[in-house]
C-alpha positions in Angstrom: 97.1 -18.0 83.9 99.1 -21.1 84.7 99.8 -22.3 88.2 98.4 -19.3 90.1 98.1 -19.6 93.9 97.7 -17.3 96.9 100.4 -17.4 99.6 98.5 -14.8 101.6 94.9 -14.8 100.6 94.1 -11.7 98.6 97.5 -10.1 99.3 100.4 -12.2 98.0 100.3 -14.7 95.2 102.7 -16.8 93.0 102.5 -18.1 89.5 104.3 -19.4 86.5 105.7 -16.7 84.2 102.8 -14.8 82.6 102.6 -15.2 78.9 103.9 -18.7 78.6 102.1 -21.1 76.3 100.6 -24.3 77.7 103.1 -27.3 77.6 100.9 -29.0 75.0 101.6 -26.1 72.7 105.3 -26.8 73.1 106.0 -23.9 75.6 107.4 -20.6 74.3 105.6 -17.4 74.9 103.0 -15.2 73.2 102.1 -11.5 73.4 98.4 -12.5 73.3 98.8 -15.0 76.2 100.8 -12.3 78.1 97.9 -9.8 77.6 95.4 -12.4 78.8 97.4 -13.4 81.8 98.0 -9.8 82.9 94.3 -9.0 82.4 93.4 -12.0 84.6 95.9 -11.0 87.3 94.4 -7.4 87.3 90.9 -8.9 87.5 92.1 -10.7 90.7 93.0 -7.3 92.2 96.7 -7.7 91.6 98.5 -4.4 90.9 102.1 -5.3 91.4 104.3 -8.0 89.8 107.7 -9.3 91.0 109.5 -11.2 88.3 112.5 -13.5 89.0 112.8 -14.7 85.4 116.1 -14.4 83.5 114.5 -12.2 80.8 112.0 -9.4 81.6 108.4 -9.4 80.4 107.5 -7.0 77.6 107.6 -3.5 79.3 105.0 -2.0 76.9 102.5 -4.7 77.6 103.1 -4.4 81.4 102.5 -0.6 81.1 99.2 -1.2 79.4 98.0 -3.1 82.4 99.2 -0.4 84.9 101.2 -3.0 87.0 104.0 -1.8 89.3 106.8 -4.2 88.5 110.2 -5.2 89.6 112.3 -7.5 87.5 115.2 -9.3 89.3 116.8 -11.6 86.9 117.7 -14.8 88.6 119.5 -17.6 86.7 117.0 -20.4 86.0 117.0 -23.1 88.6 119.2 -21.1 90.9 118.3 -19.4 94.2 118.4 -15.6 94.3 121.4 -14.0 96.1 121.0 -12.5 99.5 120.9 -9.0 98.0 118.3 -10.0 95.4 116.2 -11.6 98.1 116.4 -8.4 100.2 115.4 -6.3 97.2 112.5 -8.6 96.5 111.3 -8.4 100.1 111.6 -4.6 100.1 109.4 -4.5 97.0 106.8 -6.8 98.5 106.7 -4.7 101.7 106.4 -1.5 99.7 103.5 -2.9 97.7 101.7 -4.1 100.8 102.1 -0.8 102.7 
């Protein structure tokens, strides 16, 4: 899992898009890497995933890992809108409740 870090220890983390190949492998994505990344996240106790990527992660693979997910597609290198940010914060609050 690339670039994972805790914002709030054990409660809220951030990371690069799961499933992305290492840069030395010329980027791109792989179902196998996604499987491994999601398994790693679950092993850390993570049970919810908020994705702000333009394209969603593979729903069938997410379902196999029993992750609660919210995909809010945000244009690459752009900030989310106020409405998207509110929805993201609502999701985070719901998951932490």
